[in-house]
C-alpha positions in Angstrom: 21.9 -15.0 -5.2 23.2 -13.2 -2.1 21.7 -10.0 -0.6 24.6 -7.9 -1.9 24.2 -9.1 -5.5 20.5 -8.6 -5.3 21.0 -5.0 -4.1 23.5 -4.2 -6.9 21.2 -5.6 -9.5 18.3 -3.6 -8.3 20.4 -0.4 -8.3 21.5 -1.0 -11.9 17.8 -1.5 -12.9 17.1 2.1 -11.6 19.1 3.5 -14.6 16.8 2.3 -17.4 13.7 3.1 -15.3 14.8 6.8 -14.8 15.8 7.0 -18.5 12.3 5.9 -19.4 10.8 8.5 -17.0 12.9 11.2 -18.6 11.9 10.2 -22.2 8.3 10.2 -21.1 8.5 13.6 -19.5 10.3 15.0 -22.6 7.5 13.5 -24.8 4.8 15.3 -22.8 6.9 18.4 -22.8 6.6 18.5 -26.6 2.9 19.1 -26.2 3.7 22.5 -24.5 4.0 25.6 -26.8 7.6 26.3 -27.8 7.7 29.8 -26.1 6.6 28.2 -22.8 9.3 25.6 -23.1 11.9 28.3 -23.6 11.4 29.3 -20.0 13.6 26.3 -19.1 16.6 28.3 -20.4 15.8 31.6 -18.7 18.4 32.7 -16.2 17.3 36.3 -15.7 13.7 37.5 -15.0 14.1 40.2 -17.8 14.4 37.3 -20.3 10.8 36.3 -20.0 10.0 39.1 -22.5 12.3 37.4 -25.0 11.0 33.9 -25.0 10.6 33.6 -28.9 14.2 34.7 -29.4 15.4 32.3 -26.6 13.5 29.4 -28.3 15.3 30.2 -31.5 18.6 30.5 -29.8 18.4 27.2 -28.0 17.1 25.3 -31.1 13.6 24.5 -29.9 12.6 24.4 -33.5 15.2 21.8 -34.3 14.4 18.1 -34.9 13.1 16.3 -31.8 16.1 13.9 -31.4 18.5 16.9 -31.3 16.3 18.7 -28.8 16.2 15.6 -26.6 20.0 15.3 -26.3 20.3 19.0 -25.6 17.6 18.8 -23.0 19.3 15.8 -21.3 22.5 17.7 -21.2 20.8 20.6 -19.4 19.1 18.2 -16.9 22.4 16.4 -16.1 24.0 19.8 -15.4 21.2 20.6 -12.9 19.6 23.3 -15.1 15.8 22.7 -14.9 15.0 26.2 -15.9 13.6 29.2 -14.0 10.2 29.9 -12.5 8.1 32.4 -14.5 6.1 33.0 -11.3 8.9 33.3 -8.7 10.7 36.2 -10.5 13.0 34.0 -12.4 14.3 32.0 -9.5 16.1 28.8 -10.7 13.7 25.8 -10.3 16.4 23.7 -8.5 16.9 26.5 -6.0 13.1 26.8 -5.4 12.9 23.0 -4.9 15.7 22.9 -2.4 14.3 25.8 -0.5 10.9 24.1 -0.1 12.0 20.5 0.4 12.9 20.9 4.1 9.4 22.0 4.9 7.9 18.9 3.4 10.7 16.7 4.8 10.1 18.0 8.3 6.5 17.0 8.3 7.4 13.6 6.9 10.1 13.1 9.5 7.8 13.8 12.4 4.8 11.9 11.1 5.9 8.9 9.0 7.4 6.9 11.9 4.3 7.4 14.0 2.1 6.4 11.1 4.0 3.2 10.4 4.6 2.1 14.0 1.1 2.9 15.2 -0.5 1.4 12.1 1.4 -1.9 12.4 0.8 -2.1 16.2 -3.0 -1.4 15.9 -3.4 -3.7 12.9 -1.7 -6.5 14.8 -3.8 -6.0 17.9 -6.9 -6.0 15.7 -6.0 -9.2 13.9 -5.0 -11.0 17.1 -8.4 -10.0 18.7 -10.5 -10.7 15.7 -14.2 -10.0 16.1 -13.6 -8.7 19.6 -14.0 -5.2 21.0 -10.5 -4.0 20.0 -11.0 -5.3 16.5 -14.4 -3.6 16.1 -13.0 -0.3 17.4 -10.0 -0.3 15.2 -12.1 -1.2 12.1 -14.6 1.6 12.7 -11.8 4.1 13.4 -9.8 3.1 10.3 -12.9 3.4 8.1 -13.8 6.7 9.6 -10.4 8.3 9.2 -9.8 6.8 5.7 -13.1 8.5 4.6 -12.2 11.8 6.3 -10.9 14.5 3.9 -7.6 15.9 5.1 -8.6 19.5 4.5 -11.8 19.1 6.6 -9.9 17.4 9.5 -7.2 20.1 9.3 -9.7 22.9 9.5 -11.5 21.1 12.4 -8.2 20.9 14.4 -7.5 24.6 13.7 -11.0 25.5 15.0 -10.6 23.4 18.1 -7.0 24.6 19.0 -7.6 28.3 18.3 -9.4 28.7 21.5 -6.1 27.7 23.2 -4.1 30.1 21.1 -2.3 27.2 19.3 -0.3 28.3 16.1 -1.6 26.8 12.9 -0.1 28.9 10.0 3.4 28.6 8.6 6.5 27.0 10.1 7.3 29.7 12.7 5.4 32.3 14.7 7.8 35.1 13.9 9.3 34.5 10.4 10.7 38.0 10.0 12.8 37.6 13.2 14.1 34.2 11.9 15.3 35.6 8.6 16.6 38.7 10.3 18.8 36.4 12.5 20.0 34.6 9.4 20.9 37.8 7.6 22.7 39.1 10.7 24.7 35.9 11.0 23.2 35.0 14.3 21.5 31.9 13.0 22.8 29.4 10.3 20.2 27.2 8.5 22.5 24.1 8.2 19.7 21.7 7.1 16.6 23.8 6.4 14.8 21.7 9.1 14.0 24.4 11.7 13.7 21.9 14.5 17.1 20.5 13.8 18.7 23.9 13.0 17.4 25.3 16.3 19.3 22.6 18.2 22.5 23.0 16.1 22.5 26.8 16.7 21.7 26.4 20.4 18.4 28.2 20.0 15.9 26.0 21.8 13.2 28.6 21.3 13.2 28.1 17.5 13.1 24.3 17.9 10.1 24.5 20.4 8.2 27.0 18.2 8.8 24.8 15.0 7.6 21.8 16.9 4.4 23.5 17.9 3.7 24.5 14.3 4.3 20.9 13.2 1.9 19.2 15.6 -1.4 20.0 13.8 -0.3 19.0 10.2 1.5 15.9 11.7 -1.7 14.9 13.5 -3.7 15.2 10.3 -1.4 12.8 8.5 -1.0 10.4 11.4 -4.7 9.9 11.9 -5.6 9.7 8.3 -2.6 7.7 6.9 -2.5 5.3 9.8 -6.0 4.2 9.0 -4.8 2.6 5.8 -1.8 1.0 7.5 -4.1 -0.6 10.1 -6.4 -2.1 7.5 -3.5 -3.6 5.5 -1.7 -4.9 8.6 -4.9 -6.5 9.9 -5.6 -8.3 6.6 -2.0 -9.5 6.2 -1.9 -10.7 9.8 -5.1 -12.6 9.6 -3.8 -14.4 6.5 -0.5 -15.2 8.2 -2.2 -16.5 11.4 -4.3 -18.9 9.3 -1.2 -20.6 7.8 -0.3 -24.2 8.9 3.2 -23.2 10.1 1.6 -21.1 12.8 -0.4 -24.1 14.0 2.8 -26.2 13.9 4.7 -23.6 15.9 2.1 -23.6 18.6 2.1 -27.4 18.6 5.9 -27.4 19.2 5.3 -25.5 22.4 6.1 -21.9 21.3 4.2 -19.3 23.3 1.3 -17.4 21.8 3.2 -14.1 22.0 6.3 -15.6 20.3 4.3 -17.2 17.6 2.5 -13.9 16.8 5.3 -11.4 17.0 8.3 -13.5 15.8 6.7 -15.6 13.1 3.3 -14.4 12.0 4.0 -10.7 11.9 7.4 -11.0 10.2 5.7 -12.8 7.3 2.9 -10.4 7.3 5.1 -7.4 6.8 5.6 -7.8 3.0 2.4 -5.9 1.9 2.9 -3.5 4.9 6.4 -2.6 3.6 4.9 -1.9 0.2 2.3 0.5 1.6 4.9 2.1 3.8 7.3 2.8 0.9 4.5 4.3 -1.3 3.3 6.3 1.7 6.6 7.9 2.5 7.4 8.5 -1.2 4.0 10.1 -1.7 4.5 12.3 1.3 8.0 13.4 0.2 6.7 14.5 -3.2 4.4 17.0 -1.4 1.4 17.2 0.8 -0.5 19.6 -1.3 -3.7 19.8 0.7 -2.2 19.7 4.2 0.6 22.2 3.3 -2.0 24.6 1.8 -4.4 24.3 4.8 -1.6 25.1 7.2 0.4 27.5 4.9 3.4 25.4 5.4 5.2 26.3 2.2 6.4 22.9 1.1 6.8 21.3 -2.3 3.2 20.3 -2.7 1.9 23.8 -2.1 4.5 25.2 -4.5 3.8 22.7 -7.3 0.0 23.2 -7.0 0.4 27.0 -7.2 2.7 26.6 -10.2 0.3 24.3 -12.0 -2.5 26.8 -11.6 -0.3 29.6 -12.9 1.0 27.5 -15.8 4.6 27.7 -14.7 5.9 25.0 -17.0 9.5 24.8 -15.7 8.4 24.1 -12.1 5.7 21.6 -13.1 8.1 19.5 -15.1 10.8 19.7 -12.6 8.3 18.6 -9.9 7.3 15.7 -12.2 10.9 14.6 -12.5 11.5 15.0 -8.8 8.4 12.9 -8.0 9.5 10.1 -10.3 12.9 10.0 -8.7 11.5 9.8 -5.2 9.1 7.0 -6.2 11.9 5.0 -7.9 14.1 5.3 -4.9 11.2 4.4 -2.6 10.5 1.2 -4.6 14.2 0.4 -4.6 14.3 0.6 -0.8 11.1 -1.5 -0.5 12.6 -4.2 -2.7 15.8 -4.3 -0.6 13.7 -4.6 2.6 11.7 -7.4 0.9 14.9 -9.3 0.3 16.1 -8.7 3.8 12.8 -10.0 5.5 12.2 -12.9 3.1 15.3 -14.4 1.5 13.2 -16.4 -0.9 12.7 -13.1 -2.9 16.4 -12.7 -3.8 16.8 -16.5 -4.5 13.9 -16.4 -7.0 
């Protein structure tokens, strides 16, 4: 089986997986009181006082199979309901408004996490039981055990003496939205660092980058620790294989053997961790976003769960499932690219 056929087959398999996720979410949704489920059909904040009538109108007392097909139809049309907390704002709109904040942190931290983790894990494995190995192992254990909220608060305490910004995405949010309303600034992507460049406003970009540094550092230090440990373990296993001994016996240099042969074969578990890491980060960094008041998906979903905003919670569950399914799809494709034996199996 070629790579193209393998990719097509994996994409087709996404359909039944997502269908299963939707069925599971719908089944859990049935445990929620009918009036609370009626919030999914609210389109105006004033309608929240008419939930029993809305439940009757949309047939939430009908047989389950009829409700299921009606609910699927709403989901396929992009109607995931309105937020009871955010004054009736459509859930999809709330999700799209907060996604760029989370995505911006991921974009500026995930590449550093993956590259630094693989590099340090490789160095640790190559220098097994030497000083670099001991230092990386101690550091990875330390940062893996370090709570992100504690590390975030610690960074805030340290940088406050230098006047470094730690809250929100910009220093002057009012001026930012004022510029948008006046037509002087266009939020093309929602990513403030990118939009600043697209609008020729370097000040916005620099300010957004300064606000990103602390949350990104929290993620880089803590998440890289896991990457280092997985890479080290995988590299040690690869370096012990007989083909590595044979490669050295054939005259290949130590550097070529390690980086061209051993590390390539050691990347399979690393790719798995990387996919789950990025997928988990895209579904919201609840603690980090809360500590730094970043206003991303994670902070929004946590607040909605506390306030029992049913529409938001279930929309977030569906969004998270979609992200993880796509992340696993990308990981499987990368598997097949790195190791052709996978797609031939």
